[in-house]
C-alpha positions in Angstrom: 54.5 -2.7 134.0 54.9 -5.7 136.3 52.2 -8.1 137.4 51.7 -6.5 140.8 51.3 -3.0 139.5 48.7 -4.4 137.1 46.9 -6.1 140.0 46.8 -2.8 142.0 45.5 -0.9 139.0 42.8 -3.6 138.5 41.7 -3.3 142.1 41.6 0.5 141.7 39.5 0.3 138.5 37.4 -2.6 139.6 37.3 -2.6 143.4 35.7 -5.4 145.4 33.5 -4.7 148.4 33.0 -1.0 147.4 29.9 0.5 148.8 28.3 1.0 152.2 26.5 -1.3 154.6 23.1 0.0 155.5 23.3 -0.9 159.2 26.9 -1.7 160.0 28.1 -3.0 163.4 31.0 -0.6 163.2 32.0 2.1 160.8 34.9 4.6 160.7 36.1 7.3 158.3 39.7 8.5 158.0 41.5 10.8 155.6 45.0 11.7 154.5 45.0 15.4 154.2 48.4 15.5 152.6 47.1 13.8 149.4 43.3 14.0 149.7 42.6 10.3 150.2 39.4 9.6 152.2 38.3 6.1 153.3 35.2 4.8 155.1 35.1 1.2 156.2 31.9 -0.5 157.3 31.9 -3.9 159.1 28.9 -6.1 159.8 29.4 -8.9 162.3 27.5 -12.1 162.5 26.1 -13.6 165.7 29.5 -15.2 166.5 31.2 -11.8 166.4 33.0 -12.4 163.1 33.0 -10.1 160.1 30.2 -11.2 157.8 30.6 -8.3 155.4 33.2 -5.6 155.0 32.7 -2.6 152.6 34.6 0.5 151.9 33.8 3.8 150.2 35.7 7.0 149.5 38.2 8.3 147.1 41.9 8.6 146.6 44.9 7.3 144.8 45.3 3.9 143.3 47.3 2.6 146.3 44.9 3.7 149.0 41.9 2.4 147.1 43.5 -0.9 146.0 45.0 -1.6 149.4 41.6 -1.0 151.1 39.8 -3.2 148.5 42.3 -6.0 149.0 42.0 -5.6 152.8 38.2 -5.9 152.9 38.6 -9.4 151.4 41.0 -10.4 154.2 38.6 -9.1 156.9 35.8 -11.5 156.2 35.6 -14.2 158.9 37.9 -12.3 161.3 36.9 -11.0 164.8 37.4 -7.3 165.7 40.3 -8.5 168.0 42.0 -10.2 165.0 41.5 -7.1 162.9 43.2 -4.9 165.5 46.2 -7.2 165.4 46.8 -6.9 161.6 50.2 -5.2 161.1 51.5 -2.9 158.4 53.7 -5.7 157.0 50.5 -7.6 155.9 49.5 -4.6 153.8 53.0 -4.3 152.3 53.1 -8.0 151.5 49.6 -7.9 150.0 50.5 -5.0 147.7 53.8 -6.6 146.9 55.4 -3.4 145.5 57.9 -1.1 147.1 56.1 1.6 149.0 58.0 4.9 149.2 57.9 6.9 152.5 55.6 9.4 150.8 53.1 6.6 150.0 53.1 4.8 153.3 50.0 6.7 154.6 48.2 6.0 151.4 48.9 2.3 151.7 47.9 2.1 155.4 44.9 4.4 155.4 42.4 1.5 154.9 44.0 -0.5 157.7 43.9 2.4 160.1 40.2 2.9 159.2 39.4 -0.8 159.5 41.0 -1.0 163.0 38.9 2.0 164.1 35.7 0.4 162.7 36.7 -2.9 164.5 37.0 -1.0 167.8 33.6 0.5 167.3 32.1 -2.9 166.8 32.4 -3.4 170.5 31.1 0.0 171.4 27.5 0.5 172.5 25.2 1.7 169.7 24.7 5.5 169.7 21.2 6.7 170.7 19.2 8.1 167.8 
C-alpha cells in the first residue's frame, strides 16, 4: 500500500472534525444513492464571516469520509464565497490517488455538501 492510500485509511479510521455543531451558521446534507454514502457538513462563521469551525457527520466509504475530513481542515478561515469557488481538482490533489469514474461522486460528495452549507450561511435563519 502506498503512503497516500495509508493517509486516506487513517483519515477514514481517525477522522478529524467529525461531529455536529450545535448551532451552525449553515448546514447541508447530501447523499450518493448509488453507493449509500451520506454526508452532513456544518459550518460556524465568526463575526468576520470566516469559517471558525467546520464539522461533518455521516457514513460511507473510505474515500468519501476521508475526503470530507480532509476538506473540513481546509475550510477553516475561509469565507463562504471562497468555499463556493473550491474546484474538484483541489479534492483530487488532496487525495493524491487516481479516482476512477465510479468513485468521483464519492470523492466530491463532501465538497458538494460544503458548498451547499456555505450558500446557506448567507440565507436568513429559518423561523422556529
